[in-house]
C-alpha positions in Angstrom: -30.5 -14.2 -43.4 -28.2 -15.4 -46.2 -29.7 -16.4 -49.6 -28.7 -20.1 -49.1 -30.4 -20.2 -45.7 -33.6 -18.6 -47.1 -33.7 -21.1 -49.9 -33.1 -24.1 -47.6 -35.5 -22.9 -44.9 -38.4 -21.9 -47.1 -41.1 -24.6 -47.3 -44.6 -24.9 -48.6 -46.8 -24.4 -45.5 -50.4 -25.8 -45.4 -51.3 -24.7 -41.8 -51.4 -21.1 -40.7 -51.9 -19.5 -37.3 -55.4 -18.0 -36.9 -56.0 -14.3 -36.2 -52.6 -13.1 -37.5 -52.9 -10.5 -40.2 -50.0 -9.8 -42.6 -48.9 -6.2 -42.5 -49.7 -4.3 -45.7 -46.1 -3.0 -45.7 -44.7 -6.5 -45.7 -46.9 -7.4 -48.7 -45.6 -4.3 -50.5 -42.0 -5.2 -49.6 -42.5 -8.7 -51.1 -43.8 -7.2 -54.3 -41.0 -4.6 -54.4 -38.6 -7.5 -54.3 -40.4 -9.4 -57.0 -40.2 -6.4 -59.3 -36.4 -6.7 -59.3 -36.6 -10.1 -61.1 -35.2 -10.3 -64.6 -37.7 -10.4 -67.5 -37.7 -10.8 -71.3 -36.3 -7.5 -72.7 -37.2 -5.9 -69.3 -40.9 -6.3 -70.2 -41.9 -6.6 -66.5 -45.2 -8.3 -67.2 -45.8 -9.7 -63.7 -49.0 -8.5 -62.0 -50.2 -9.1 -58.4 -53.7 -8.9 -56.9 -53.4 -8.8 -53.1 -56.4 -10.1 -51.1 -55.9 -9.2 -47.4 -59.3 -8.2 -45.9 -61.2 -10.9 -44.0 -64.3 -10.5 -46.2 -62.4 -10.9 -49.5 -60.2 -13.7 -48.1 -63.3 -15.6 -47.3 -64.9 -14.8 -50.6 -61.9 -15.7 -52.7 -61.2 -18.9 -50.8 -64.8 -20.1 -51.0 -65.5 -19.2 -54.6 -62.2 -19.6 -56.4 -60.3 -22.4 -54.6 -61.1 -26.1 -54.4 -61.8 -27.4 -51.0 -58.3 -28.8 -50.4 -56.7 -25.5 -51.2 -59.3 -23.7 -49.1 -58.1 -25.9 -46.2 -54.4 -25.5 -47.1 -54.7 -21.7 -47.0 -57.1 -21.4 -44.0 -56.0 -18.7 -41.6 -53.3 -17.3 -44.0 -53.4 -13.5 -43.6 -53.2 -12.8 -47.4 -53.6 -14.4 -50.8 -51.6 -13.0 -53.7 -53.0 -13.8 -57.1 -50.3 -13.8 -59.7 -50.7 -13.1 -63.4 -48.8 -11.8 -66.4 -49.6 -9.7 -69.4 -50.0 -11.9 -72.4 -48.3 -11.5 -75.8 -45.5 -9.2 -74.5 -42.7 -11.3 -72.9 -41.4 -13.5 -75.7 -42.9 -11.4 -78.5 -41.7 -8.9 -81.0 -43.3 -5.4 -81.2 -45.4 -6.6 -84.2 -47.0 -9.2 -81.9 -45.3 -12.2 -83.4 -43.6 -14.7 -81.0 -39.8 -14.4 -81.0 -39.5 -18.2 -80.9 -41.6 -21.3 -80.4 -42.1 -20.8 -76.7 -44.2 -17.6 -77.1 -46.3 -16.8 -74.0 -44.5 -19.4 -72.0 -41.8 -16.7 -71.5 -44.4 -14.7 -69.6 -44.9 -17.7 -67.2 -41.2 -18.1 -66.9 -40.7 -14.5 -66.0 -43.5 -14.6 -63.5 -41.9 -17.7 -61.9 -38.7 -15.8 -61.5 -40.5 -12.9 -59.9 -42.6 -15.2 -57.6 -39.4 -16.9 -56.4 -38.1 -13.5 -55.2 -41.5 -12.8 -53.6 -41.6 -16.0 -51.6 -38.0 -15.6 -50.5 -38.6 -12.1 -49.4 -41.7 -13.4 -47.4 -39.4 -15.9 -45.7 -36.9 -13.1 -44.9 -39.7 -11.1 -43.3 -40.7 -14.1 -41.1 -43.7 -15.1 -43.3 -44.6 -18.5 -44.8 -46.1 -19.2 -48.2 -47.9 -21.8 -50.3 -48.1 -21.5 -54.1 -51.4 -23.0 -55.3 -51.9 -23.6 -59.0 -55.2 -25.3 -58.7 -57.7 -22.4 -58.7 -60.7 -21.1 -60.7 -59.0 -18.4 -63.0 -62.3 -17.2 -64.4 -63.8 -16.7 -60.9 -60.6 -14.8 -59.8 -61.0 -12.6 -62.9 -64.6 -11.8 -61.9 -63.8 -11.2 -58.2 -60.7 -9.1 -58.7 -61.4 -7.4 -62.1 -58.4 -9.1 -63.8 -58.4 -8.2 -67.5 -58.5 -10.8 -70.2 -55.1 -9.4 -71.4 -53.5 -11.2 -68.4 -53.0 -14.9 -67.8 -53.9 -15.9 -64.2 -51.2 -18.3 -63.0 -51.3 -18.9 -59.2 -52.6 -18.0 -55.8 -49.9 -17.6 -53.1 -51.1 -18.0 -49.5 -49.0 -15.8 -47.1 -49.1 -16.0 -43.3 -47.5 -17.3 -40.2 -47.0 -21.0 -40.3 -48.5 -23.1 -37.5 -46.3 -26.1 -38.1 -43.1 -26.6 -40.0 -43.1 -29.8 -42.1 -39.9 -31.7 -42.6 -37.9 -30.7 -45.7 -38.7 -32.9 -48.7 -35.7 -34.8 -50.1 -34.1 -32.9 -53.0 -32.4 -34.4 -56.0 -28.6 -34.3 -56.3 -26.8 -32.2 -59.0 -25.9 -35.4 -60.8 -29.6 -36.2 -61.1 -30.5 -33.0 -62.9 -27.5 -31.7 -64.7 -25.2 -32.8 -67.5 -21.8 -31.1 -67.9 -20.0 -31.0 -71.3 
């Protein structure tokens, strides 16, 4: 599938087919693609915690997601928790921020990597939902995520049960100014 098709066809899915596991190899391929994303001074600070066993999926959903995201991700075959190493992307070797944005560069870089991850999922025939409302501390406890990392999102991965209509997008003239 061409890039433009992937971008146009990828949607946030909130209903997944039951009983359909996501192959571990597909999850690895998604992460391999994400690793190719550009990052601040090639710092590569993105980190992924993949939950794909039925027991852990139930535990993470019930203990670390609010009820509406538990429902939105029900039956997804995997959850990928995304994080980044703090004070590296956007920082000098002495630990000082390079500019006023500081650790926000880590979030920016992770967003670039996550975009590739979800597009690769679509290419593999999988659907995704990025969830930012989650209990980061509980995810740290359940998955042994170190304090040196900022927990950002939980991405549900699975086989969509329904395809929602594409939301209206803004036009170039609405978001860009040319000089």
